[in-house]
RODO-2510 file (C-alpha; in nm, 4 decimals, decimal comma):
residues 350
     n   res          X          Y          Z
     1     m     0,0000     0,0000     0,0000
     2     v     0,1519     0,3311    -0,1130
     3     h     0,1026     0,6594     0,0677
     4     g     0,2632     0,9551    -0,1053
     5     g     0,5205     0,7419    -0,2854
     6     a     0,6279     0,5612     0,0337
     7     v     0,5856     0,1927     0,1064
     8     s     0,4231     0,1067     0,4398
     9     p     0,6253    -0,1048     0,6844
    10     s     0,3572    -0,3731     0,6914
    11     t     0,3948    -0,4201     0,3157
    12     l     0,7700    -0,4635     0,3525
    13     l     0,7313    -0,7223     0,6255
    14     k     0,4633    -0,9331     0,4599
    15     p     0,6877    -1,1170     0,2101
    16     s     0,9496    -1,1915     0,4737
    17     c     0,7140    -1,3076     0,7480
    18     p     0,7228    -1,6749     0,6469
    19     h     1,1023    -1,6648     0,6375
    20     l     1,1203    -1,4935     0,9762
    21     r     0,8861    -1,7473     1,1268
    22     a     1,0884    -2,0356     0,9854
    23     t     1,4091    -1,8809     1,1187
    24     a     1,2515    -1,8273     1,4608
    25     k     1,1306    -2,1881     1,4757
    26     t     1,4763    -2,3129     1,3841
    27     a     1,6383    -2,0905     1,6473
    28     i     1,3948    -2,2073     1,9145
    29     l     1,4746    -2,5688     1,8228
    30     f     1,8378    -2,5094     1,9168
    31     i     1,7984    -2,2680     2,2104
    32     q     1,4885    -2,3819     2,3987
    33     p     1,4190    -2,7366     2,5274
    34     q     1,1601    -2,9161     2,3158
    35     y     0,8647    -3,1497     2,3817
    36     n     0,6796    -2,9239     2,6250
    37     i     0,3348    -3,0168     2,7569
    38     t     0,1040    -2,7698     2,9344
    39     t    -0,1426    -2,9125     3,1849
    40     l    -0,3888    -2,7618     3,4322
    41     s    -0,3443    -2,8220     3,8036
    42     l    -0,4357    -2,6595     4,1333
    43     e    -0,1392    -2,4262     4,0871
    44     g    -0,2632    -2,3209     3,7427
    45     e    -0,0978    -2,3999     3,4110
    46     v     0,2098    -2,6171     3,4535
    47     t     0,4538    -2,6762     3,1672
    48     t     0,6560    -2,9962     3,1726
    49     y     0,8941    -3,1574     2,9239
    50     h     0,9942    -3,5043     2,8097
    51     y     1,2883    -3,6132     2,5957
    52     g     1,3188    -3,6897     2,2235
    53     w     1,5577    -3,6752     1,9305
    54     k     1,5221    -3,2962     1,9020
    55     d     1,7182    -3,2660     2,2227
    56     c     2,0288    -3,3382     2,0164
    57     a     1,9920    -2,9972     1,8491
    58     t     1,9700    -2,8225     2,1863
    59     i     2,2702    -3,0146     2,3153
    60     l     2,4651    -2,9198     2,0024
    61     f     2,3893    -2,5492     2,0523
    62     y     2,5028    -2,5484     2,4147
    63     f     2,7999    -2,7615     2,3139
    64     f     2,9356    -2,4604     2,1208
    65     i     2,8311    -2,2188     2,3959
    66     t     3,0317    -2,4241     2,6453
    67     i     3,3404    -2,4136     2,4224
    68     i     3,3160    -2,0323     2,4174
    69     l     3,2753    -2,0134     2,7959
    70     h     3,5686    -2,2515     2,8366
    71     a     3,7889    -2,0177     2,6331
    72     v     3,6721    -1,7132     2,8312
    73     v     3,7574    -1,8740     3,1663
    74     q     4,0936    -1,9880     3,0318
    75     e     4,1978    -1,6522     2,8880
    76     y     4,0624    -1,4060     3,1424
    77     l     4,1127    -1,6062     3,4624
    78     l     4,3467    -1,9040     3,4474
    79     d     4,6104    -1,7634     3,2107
    80     k     4,6494    -1,4526     3,4274
    81     v     4,7063    -1,6647     3,7370
    82     n     4,9507    -1,8910     3,5492
    83     r     5,1706    -1,5954     3,4574
    84     r     5,2094    -1,5063     3,8239
    85     l     5,2765    -1,8580     3,9519
    86     h     5,5383    -1,9559     3,6885
    87     l     5,4456    -2,3257     3,7002
    88     s     5,6139    -2,6029     3,5083
    89     k     5,4480    -2,7484     3,1988
    90     s     5,3071    -3,0534     3,3763
    91     k     5,1773    -2,8506     3,6694
    92     n     5,0390    -2,5910     3,4315
    93     t     4,8275    -2,8573     3,2574
    94     k     4,6887    -2,9861     3,5866
    95     f     4,6270    -2,6331     3,7102
    96     n     4,4222    -2,5524     3,3992
    97     e     4,2290    -2,8771     3,4357
    98     s     4,1452    -2,8105     3,8008
    99     g     4,0606    -2,4490     3,7256
   100     q     3,8115    -2,5387     3,4532
   101     l     3,6555    -2,8271     3,6438
   102     g     3,6497    -2,6261     3,9657
   103     v     3,4383    -2,3542     3,8041
   104     f     3,2087    -2,6133     3,6452
   105     h     3,1645    -2,8159     3,9652
   106     l     3,0944    -2,5016     4,1652
   107     v     2,8213    -2,3847     3,9258
   108     s     2,6729    -2,7337     3,8874
   109     s     2,6677    -2,8112     4,2605
   110     v     2,4944    -2,4817     4,3440
   111     w     2,2520    -2,5276     4,0538
   112     s     2,1664    -2,8876     4,1422
   113     f     2,1227    -2,7990     4,5105
   114     y     1,8814    -2,5209     4,4118
   115     i     1,6776    -2,7669     4,2032
   116     l     1,6703    -3,0219     4,4862
   117     i     1,5392    -2,7572     4,7261
   118     t     1,2778    -2,6064     4,4925
   119     e     1,1527    -2,9461     4,3721
   120     g     1,1352    -3,0809     4,7279
   121     y     1,3461    -3,3912     4,6699
   122     l     1,5556    -3,3422     4,9838
   123     l     1,2582    -3,2919     5,2162
   124     h     1,0720    -3,5909     5,0695
   125     p     1,3253    -3,8651     4,9831
   126     s     1,0484    -4,1078     4,8874
   127     s     0,9694    -3,8847     4,5908
   128     l     1,2895    -4,0162     4,4300
   129     w     1,1117    -4,3408     4,3384
   130     e     0,7412    -4,2771     4,3953
   131     n     0,5183    -4,2188     4,0910
   132     y     0,7783    -4,3698     3,8600
   133     p     0,8291    -4,3212     3,5634
   134     h     0,9241    -3,9564     3,6012
   135     l     0,8660    -3,8897     3,2357
   136     h     0,7587    -3,5243     3,2632
   137     l     1,0300    -3,2888     3,3834
   138     r     1,0214    -2,9273     3,4893
   139     f     1,2095    -2,6810     3,2708
   140     q     1,4988    -2,6375     3,5125
   141     v     1,5484    -3,0140     3,5484
   142     k     1,5528    -3,0835     3,1748
   143     f     1,7714    -2,7820     3,1011
   144     f     2,0155    -2,8971     3,3700
   145     y     2,0529    -3,2397     3,2090
   146     l     2,0944    -3,0971     2,8590
   147     t     2,3683    -2,8591     2,9696
   148     q     2,5429    -3,1383     3,1601
   149     l     2,5544    -3,3545     2,8483
   150     a     2,6724    -3,0562     2,6440
   151     y     2,9561    -2,9830     2,8861
   152     w     3,0948    -3,3360     2,9004
   153     l     3,0663    -3,3708     2,5233
   154     h     3,2598    -3,0473     2,4793
   155     a     3,5362    -3,1903     2,7014
   156     l     3,6280    -3,4359     2,4247
   157     p     3,7481    -3,1813     2,1639
   158     e     3,9003    -2,9734     2,4438
   159     l     4,1572    -3,2484     2,4862
   160     y     4,2875    -3,1422     2,1451
   161     f     4,2398    -2,7675     2,1902
   162     q     4,4215    -2,7679     2,5254
   163     k     4,7048    -2,9800     2,3822
   164     v     4,6815    -3,2322     2,6630
   165     r     4,9789    -3,4674     2,6903
   166     k     4,9332    -3,8209     2,5606
   167     e     4,9955    -3,9627     2,9082
   168     e     4,7022    -3,7617     3,0483
   169     i     4,4485    -3,8388     2,7737
   170     p     4,3474    -4,1914     2,8926
   171     r     4,2849    -4,0683     3,2472
   172     q     4,0694    -3,7778     3,1322
   173     l     3,8827    -3,9926     2,8811
   174     q     3,7892    -4,2306     3,1617
   175     y     3,6053    -3,9793     3,3761
   176     i     3,4527    -3,7982     3,0763
   177     c     3,3013    -4,1217     2,9450
   178     l     3,1828    -4,2202     3,2933
   179     y     3,0006    -3,8903     3,3363
   180     l     2,8405    -3,9191     2,9915
   181     l     2,7321    -4,2770     3,0621
   182     h     2,5730    -4,2118     3,4011
   183     i     2,4022    -3,8854     3,3020
   184     s     2,2636    -4,0397     2,9824
   185     v     2,1318    -4,3466     3,1677
   186     a     1,9593    -4,1324     3,4318
   187     y     1,8058    -3,9091     3,1633
   188     l     1,6898    -4,1805     2,9220
   189     l     1,5628    -4,4264     3,1854
   190     n     1,3636    -4,1493     3,3582
   191     l     1,5733    -4,1739     3,6737
   192     s     1,6307    -3,7986     3,6703
   193     r     1,5518    -3,7455     4,0387
   194     v     1,7973    -4,0044     4,1661
   195     g     2,0553    -3,8890     3,9145
   196     l     2,0192    -3,5302     4,0308
   197     v     2,0995    -3,6211     4,3919
   198     l     2,3958    -3,8359     4,2868
   199     l     2,5355    -3,5603     4,0672
   200     f     2,5091    -3,3114     4,3526
   201     l     2,7043    -3,5416     4,5851
   202     q     2,9662    -3,6140     4,3190
   203     y     3,0146    -3,2496     4,2214
   204     v     3,0568    -3,1335     4,5815
   205     s     3,3221    -3,4002     4,6401
   206     e     3,5075    -3,3170     4,3180
   207     l     3,4879    -2,9462     4,3955
   208     g     3,6796    -3,0096     4,7183
   209     f     3,9487    -3,2024     4,5308
   210     h     4,0080    -2,9332     4,2688
   211     i     4,0145    -2,6573     4,5296
   212     a     4,2738    -2,8569     4,7237
   213     r     4,4850    -2,9052     4,4120
   214     l     4,4660    -2,5366     4,3175
   215     l     4,5769    -2,4361     4,6668
   216     y     4,8604    -2,6892     4,6490
   217     f     4,9887    -2,5383     4,3239
   218     t     4,9880    -2,1896     4,4745
   219     d     5,1640    -2,3078     4,7919
   220     e     5,2856    -2,6646     4,8437
   221     n     5,2370    -2,6330     5,2196
   222     h     4,8583    -2,6380     5,1723
   223     q     4,7931    -3,0116     5,2049
   224     k     4,5235    -3,0242     5,4720
   225     m     4,2536    -2,9747     5,2097
   226     f     4,3452    -3,3138     5,0628
   227     d     4,2634    -3,4758     5,3975
   228     l     3,9210    -3,3079     5,4008
   229     w     3,8640    -3,4190     5,0426
   230     a     3,9578    -3,7779     5,1345
   231     v     3,6849    -3,7835     5,3999
   232     s     3,4262    -3,6361     5,1625
   233     f     3,5285    -3,8813     4,8890
   234     v     3,4660    -4,1874     5,1062
   235     f     3,1388    -4,0383     5,2340
   236     t     3,0225    -3,9720     4,8769
   237     r     3,0930    -4,3318     4,7737
   238     m     2,9004    -4,4705     5,0720
   239     a     2,6105    -4,2272     5,0232
   240     t     2,5905    -4,3096     4,6519
   241     l     2,5711    -4,6843     4,7120
   242     t     2,3185    -4,6434     4,9933
   243     l     2,0940    -4,4185     4,7884
   244     m     2,1051    -4,6453     4,4841
   245     f     2,0091    -4,9547     4,6834
   246     l     1,7356    -4,7609     4,8614
   247     a     1,5839    -4,5988     4,5517
   248     v     1,6442    -4,8561     4,2767
   249     g     1,6892    -5,1788     4,4726
   250     f     1,3990    -5,1356     4,7162
   251     g     1,1916    -4,8340     4,6104
   252     l     1,1337    -4,9204     4,2449
   253     a     1,1005    -5,2903     4,3279
   254     r     0,7909    -5,2113     4,5376
   255     c     0,6228    -4,9923     4,2757
   256     e     0,3049    -5,1271     4,1223
   257     n     0,3891    -5,0521     3,7594
   258     q     0,6380    -5,3306     3,6952
   259     g     0,7284    -5,4039     3,3348
   260     l     0,8786    -5,2570     3,0207
   261     d     0,6780    -4,9899     2,8364
   262     i     0,8950    -4,7711     2,6136
   263     e     0,6087    -4,5468     2,5013
   264     m     0,5185    -4,4649     2,8621
   265     g     0,8854    -4,4397     2,9606
   266     n     0,8622    -4,7267     3,2067
   267     f     1,1835    -4,9287     3,2439
   268     n     1,1033    -5,0781     3,5820
   269     t     1,2051    -5,4384     3,5245
   270     l     1,4257    -5,6638     3,7336
   271     l     1,6895    -5,6931     3,4607
   272     i     1,7191    -5,3161     3,4109
   273     r     1,7279    -5,2485     3,7847
   274     m     2,0007    -5,5051     3,8392
   275     t     2,1988    -5,3703     3,5432
   276     v     2,1809    -5,0141     3,6745
   277     l     2,2853    -5,1258     4,0224
   278     l     2,5703    -5,3326     3,8811
   279     v     2,7046    -5,0417     3,6745
   280     v     2,6905    -4,8013     3,9691
   281     c     2,8457    -5,0515     4,2102
   282     l     3,1296    -5,1355     3,9720
   283     t     3,1992    -4,7665     3,9130
   284     q     3,2046    -4,6835     4,2849
   285     s     3,4221    -4,9858     4,3616
   286     w     3,6675    -4,8890     4,0890
   287     l     3,6844    -4,5316     4,2223
   288     l     3,7437    -4,6592     4,5750
   289     w     4,0193    -4,8920     4,4523
   290     k     4,1945    -4,6047     4,2752
   291     f     4,1556    -4,3887     4,5842
   292     i     4,3070    -4,6554     4,8125
   293     r     4,6012    -4,7077     4,5768
   294     f     4,6589    -4,3319     4,5643
   295     q     4,6545    -4,3028     4,9442
   296     l     4,8920    -4,5986     4,9854
   297     r     5,1344    -4,4524     4,7329
   298     r     5,1166    -4,1183     4,9101
   299     w     5,1807    -4,2872     5,2466
   300     r     5,4829    -4,4762     5,1085
   301     e     5,6281    -4,1553     4,9660
   302     f     5,5808    -3,9848     5,3009
   303     r     5,7538    -4,2705     5,4856
   304     h     6,0381    -4,2653     5,2330
   305     e     6,0873    -3,8909     5,2812
   306     q     6,0926    -3,9372     5,6594
   307     a     6,3559    -4,2143     5,6292
   308     v     6,5740    -3,9995     5,4025
   309     r     6,5563    -3,7097     5,6469
   310     k     6,6582    -3,9325     5,9384
   311     k     6,9565    -4,0689     5,7445
   312     a     7,0636    -3,7192     5,6452
   313     t     7,0418    -3,6077     6,0082
   314     a     7,2439    -3,9071     6,1286
   315     k     7,5223    -3,8487     5,8760
   316     q     7,5842    -3,4888     5,9832
   317     p     7,9433    -3,4555     6,1280
   318     v     7,9805    -3,3947     6,5016
   319     r     8,0961    -3,0437     6,5738
   320     q     8,4485    -3,0500     6,7239
   321     l     8,5367    -2,8148     7,0023
   322     k     8,8191    -2,5686     6,9474
   323     r     9,0889    -2,6156     7,2108
   324     d     9,3840    -2,4036     7,3168
   325     t     9,6569    -2,4371     7,5784
   326     f     9,4395    -2,3465     7,8702
   327     g     9,1078    -2,5046     7,7773
   328     y     8,8540    -2,5001     7,5020
   329     h     8,6080    -2,2635     7,3472
   330     e     8,2373    -2,3386     7,3696
   331     n     7,9815    -2,0922     7,2319
   332     g     8,2485    -1,8269     7,2148
   333     v     8,3477    -1,8601     7,5795
   334     l     8,6847    -1,9924     7,6949
   335     k     8,6283    -2,2688     7,9513
   336     a     8,8707    -2,4435     8,1801
   337     e     8,9885    -2,8000     8,1433
   338     n     8,9957    -3,0356     8,4454
   339     g     8,8659    -2,7627     8,6684
   340     v     9,1748    -2,5404     8,6135
   341     s     9,0962    -2,1793     8,5416
   342     p     9,2528    -2,0521     8,2208
   343     r     9,3041    -1,7074     8,3661
   344     t     9,6417    -1,6066     8,5119
   345     k     9,6375    -1,5448     8,8811
   346     k     9,7079    -1,1923     9,0032
   347     l     9,9918    -1,1473     9,2468
   348     k     9,9146    -0,9723     9,5681
   349     s    10,0914    -0,6461     9,6196
   350     p    10,3326    -0,6425     9,9100
***
C-alpha cells in the first residue's frame, strides 16, 4: 500500500514473514528445550517436558556455547594466574584442568542444590522413586541435564584444543566417558531425580578435590585440604551406594507398575534395575580402589621422605670443640679443662 510514494512497513514485512517465522522456529529448536506439555493443576498452568531426538539440536547449541565459555575462563582467569605462579608445563596442565573443572563443579553443585530444594526432593526422599516413571520434567530439570551432556561432550574436543599430553588423555577420557554414561542413563531411563541427587554429591566431592589441588599449586604447604577431600570422597561413595540400593533396589522394586513400556517411559524391570545397580556398584568400587592405591602410594612416599631425612640427620658430622693451651672454646666462651681456670692469677701487692 503506497502513501505519497512511500511503502508502508507492513507491506515490507509481509513477504518476509514466512522466512522470519521459519528462522525463529529453527532458532527455538536449538535454544529452547523441546517437547513441552502444558497441563492444568491446582497451581494453574504447569509446563513440563519429556525427551526426544530434538534434544540433540539443543545439546549441540550449548555444546558450542560451552566451548566459548571454556575459552573465556581460560583466557581471562586461568592464564592470568599462570603468569604469576610460573608453574612447570606438567603442573600448568593440571592447574588448567582443576581451574576449569572447579568452576564447572561449583556452578553445577549450586545449581543442582537449588533444584533439589525447589523441587522438594531433599525434604521428601520417597519422591525419588514414587510415581515412577518420572517422564515429565520441569524446565529447570531438563535444562540442567541438557547442559550437563553438552559440557561433558565439549570436554572431548578440548583435549585437542588444550594440547593435553598423551599420558594424560586416557585418564581424562575415563572420567569424561563415565560422566556421559551415568548422566545419559539417568536421563533416558527417567531416573532424573535419583541422578540429580547423585550428581550433587559427586560435584561437591570433586569441587573439594580441585580446590585442594589449586591451593597446592599456589603453595605446596597447603595439604590439609586433601585430607578433608579424602573424607568427603569416602562419604560420597558410601552415600551413593546407599541411595542407589534404597531408591532402585527397594523403592522401584515395590512400585506397582512393573514391566517394560517404552512409550510410557517405564523401564522398571528386574533386569534393568540389576543392570543399573551393577554399573553403579562397579563404578564406585573402581573409584574406591583407585583412591586406596593413591593413598597408599602417598603414604609410602611420606615414609620414604621421613627415612631420608633421618639418614641425612644421622650423617651430619659432630661439631668438634676448638681447644687451646688453657682449655677449650664453647659458644664463644673460653672454659677451663679439668677444673683449672685458664686465667692467670694476680699477684698480691706487698
